[in-house]
N, C-alpha and C positions, 0 to 999 in steps of 0.2 A: 563843243563836242560832248557826247554822252559818256558818263562813267559806267554805264551799264554794259554788261557783256552782250554785245549785239552781233549776230551772224549776218554777214552780207549775202543776200540772195537776189541779185538784181533782176528786176522785171523790165521788159521793154515798153510796157504799157503806161506811158505818161506823155505829157506835153508841157508847154510853158504856162505858168500861172498868169492870170489877168488881174488878180486881186491880192492884197496882202493877207497873210494868214491871220485869221481871227477866231477860228473854231477848231475843235477836236470832235471828230465823229467816231463813235464806237460801234462796231459791228460784231455779229457772230458769223462764222464762215458758212454754216448751214449745209455742210457736206459731211459725209460719213467719216472721213479721216482728215487729219491735218496734212498728211502727205498729198492727198488729192487736192485739198484747197491750195496748198503752196504751188502745186503744179499748174492749176488753173490760173492763179494770179500771175503766173509768169509765162503763160501761153499767149503769144501774139494774136492768135485766132480768137481768143476769148474776149479780148478788149476790155478786161477788168484788171484792177490792181488795187493796192493800198500802199501806204508808206511803211507800215509795220504789220507783222503777223505774230501773235503770241500763242505758242503751243500749250497743250495741257500740262506739260512738264515745266512750263515757265520759260522755255527758250524764246528769245526774241529775234525775229528775222527782220532785216531792213530790206525792203523791196524797191522803194523809190526814195530818192533824197527829198528832204523836206522843202527844198526850194523849187521842186517840180510839182506839177499838177497830176496827182494820181487819179485813177478812174474808179472811185469807190462809191460815190453817193448817187450817181445817176440823176434822174429827174427829181430835184429836191428844192426845198425852200426853207429858210430860217431867218426870221427877223429882217425881212426885206431882201435878203441875199438869195438870188436864184441860181447863181453859178457856185454852188456849195463846194464843188471840187476845187475851184480856184482859191477858195477862202479857207480851206480846211486841211488838217492832217488826219488821215484815216487810219484807224487801227482795227485790224481783223483779229478776233479772238476765237480760237478753235473751239467749236461746239457744234454738234450735229444739227441743232436748231429744231424748230417745231415740226419739220417734215421727216426727220430721221432719228427721233428719240431725244428730244430736248432734255437737258439735264443741268444740274448745278455746275457753275464754273469752279475750277479747282482752286485750292489755296495757293498752289504754285503760280497759277495764272494771275490771280489777284495780286500776289506779291511782286509780280513783274509789271502788271498793268499800272499799279499805283505809282511807282517811281517813274515809269515811262511817261504817263500823263503829266506828272509833276514837272518833269524836265521840259516837255514840249510847252506846257502852259507858261512856265517861267520864260522860256526862250523867246516866245512870241508875244508875251503880255496878254494872254487870253483870259477873259473874265470867266468865272465859274458858271455863269449862265449860258456860256457858249461851249460848254463841254456837254455834248448831247449824244443821243442814240440815233441810229439810222431811222428808227421808227418815228423819232421826233421831227426829222427833216423830210421824211417821205411817208407820212401816216397812211396814205391810201394804198401804198405798195408794200411796206415793210413792217416786220415785227421785231427786228433785232436791235439790240442784244437781248431784249425780252425781259419778262417779269422776274426771271431768276437771277438776273445780273445784280450784283451787290453795289448799287449806287450809294448806299449808306457808307460803305467803306471809303469811297472817294469824298463824299460830302463832309464827313467828320474831320477830314484833313483840308477842307475848303478847296477841294479840287472839282467839285460839282455842287449844284444847288441841293439843299437838303429837302426832305419831305417835311413841310411845316407841321409842328406839333404844339406850338404855344400861341396863346392869345388868338385862337381861331374864332372868327365871327362870320356868320352867314350874311352876305350882303343882300340876299333876296333877289338877285337878278332874275329876270325872265330868261328863258333859254336863249333868246336872241342876244340879250345883254351878256350872257356867259360867253357866247361865241365871239362877240366883239372883244371881250377881255382876253379870250384865248388867242385871238389873232394879234392883239396888242402884245401879249407875252412872247409870241414868236411863231406860232403854228400856222401852217397853211390850213384854212378851215373850209376849203371848197367842198370837201366831203365831210359833212358834219359828224357823222357817226365815227368815221375813221379818225378824225382829229380828237374827239373825246376819248376814244379807245386808246389812242397813243398817249394822251395825257394821263389816263388812268394807269396804263402799263408802266409808265415812268414814276408816277407819284402816288398811286394807290394800287399796287400790283396784286393785292389779295382779292380784289373785286373788279374785274374788267368786263363791263357789260355795255359800254357805249352810251349809257344813260346819264344825263345831267341830274345830279341830286345835291342835297345840301352840303354833303362832305366835299364834293368836287368844287362847289362854289367857295367854301371856306379855304380849301387848299389853294385855289387859284388866286383869291384875293390876297392871301398871305404871301404868295410868290411874287405878286406885283408890288409889294411894299419894298422899300429900299434894302432892308436886311431881314429876309425871311429866316425864321428860327426853327431849328429842328433839334432832335436829341443828339447829343454828342456821342 
C-alpha cells in the first residue's frame, strides 16, 4: 500500500489485465482544467481512464486499481509490447497541453509525481527504461507529457533514463541505421518523422525538428549502452 495521501475517485473505465505490469506511462491531461479532466476520466461514455491523476496543487487521485487495465495509452507500442494498457500503470498529470496553453508543470506536481513513480516502480520491479511518456509509446498520435516535463528530476533519482551527457560518440549511422537503432531502443518507427520527433521531445527537448543529426545519433548510441550516463 502507498504511504502517499491519495484520494480515491473511482472510474468505471477499466477491464482485466492480460499482461504483468512492466511499464509506467506519463501523460498530461490536455484539458483546460483538472476538474474537467477528472470528470472525463470517470465518464463511462468517454471510455478513457488512468490509474492516477495528479493535480497542479499536488493532490493525487486514484481512479483505477493497479491490478486492473486502465484505458490511457490507446493504440501504442513499446519494446515489442502492443497492448500497452495491459502492461502499464498510467499517470495523468494536469496540464492544458499544447492545444490549450501548454505550460511548465508545477513544483507541487513534481513533488507528488516523483514519489508516486518511485512507489509504482518498486512495487512492480519496473526498469527505468520502461518509465516513458505517452509520446514515446504513441509517437504518431501524441505529444504528452511534452518537452516541458522535467524528466531530469526523475532521472537523477534513477526513476527514468537520463539524457546522456558523457562520453558521447557519433556512430555515423546512415538514417536507416539510426531508425533500426531507434526501433531496437523501443520506439514504433513506422512513421519515421514522428518517431524521431518523439525521441527528441524526450531526450533533446530544446530542438525538436524531426531531423536525424549527429547529436541524435550520439544520444541514441549512449542510451543503447548498458549504463547511459547523464548529469546528476
